[in-house]
C-alpha positions in Angstrom: 0.2 0.0 0.0 1.4 3.0 -1.4 1.5 6.6 1.5 -0.7 9.1 1.3 1.1 12.3 2.0 -0.5 15.6 3.6 -1.2 18.5 2.0 -0.9 20.7 5.4 2.5 21.3 6.5 3.6 22.3 10.6 5.8 25.1 10.2 7.7 26.0 13.1 10.8 28.1 14.7 9.0 31.1 13.2 9.4 35.2 14.2 7.4 37.0 16.3 7.4 39.0 13.2 6.0 36.7 10.9 2.4 37.1 10.1 -0.3 35.4 8.5 0.4 37.3 4.5 4.0 36.9 5.3 3.5 33.0 5.8 1.2 31.7 2.8 3.7 34.7 1.1 7.0 32.9 1.9 5.2 29.3 0.5 3.1 30.6 -2.2 6.1 30.1 -4.8 5.6 26.5 -4.5 1.8 26.3 -5.5 -1.6 27.0 -5.0 -2.5 27.4 -0.9 -6.0 26.8 0.6 -4.7 28.2 4.2 -1.9 29.2 5.9 -2.3 31.1 9.6 -0.1 31.2 12.9 -1.1 29.7 16.2 -2.1 33.0 18.4 -2.1 32.8 22.4 -5.9 33.1 23.0 -5.2 36.3 26.1 -2.1 38.0 23.7 -2.9 37.2 20.4 1.0 37.1 19.8 2.1 34.5 17.3 3.2 31.4 19.4 5.8 30.5 16.9 4.2 28.3 14.8 1.7 27.1 12.2 0.1 25.8 9.3 0.2 25.9 5.5 -2.2 23.8 3.4 -1.9 23.5 0.0 -3.9 21.8 -3.1 -1.9 19.4 -3.9 0.1 17.2 -2.2 3.2 17.6 -5.0 3.3 21.1 -4.0 3.2 20.4 -0.1 6.2 18.0 -0.9 7.8 20.8 -2.9 8.1 22.8 -0.6 9.3 20.9 1.7 11.9 20.1 0.4 12.8 23.4 -0.4 12.0 25.1 3.0 12.8 22.0 5.2 15.5 23.5 8.0 15.4 27.2 7.1 
């Protein structure tokens, strides 16, 4: 059975100055993005330093992962 690759990527170690828009811009060269969002502290609304990017296709997610992993 073939292993299915997810279209959603977990992105960590983000700057406190990262916005939802800049996260989307960083990943947009790799394909169509369904959603890009930062996880925020419920009380302060400050980003916690991680988020999720969801691509339309598995291939686009794999390209982004290979290009940006560890950066």
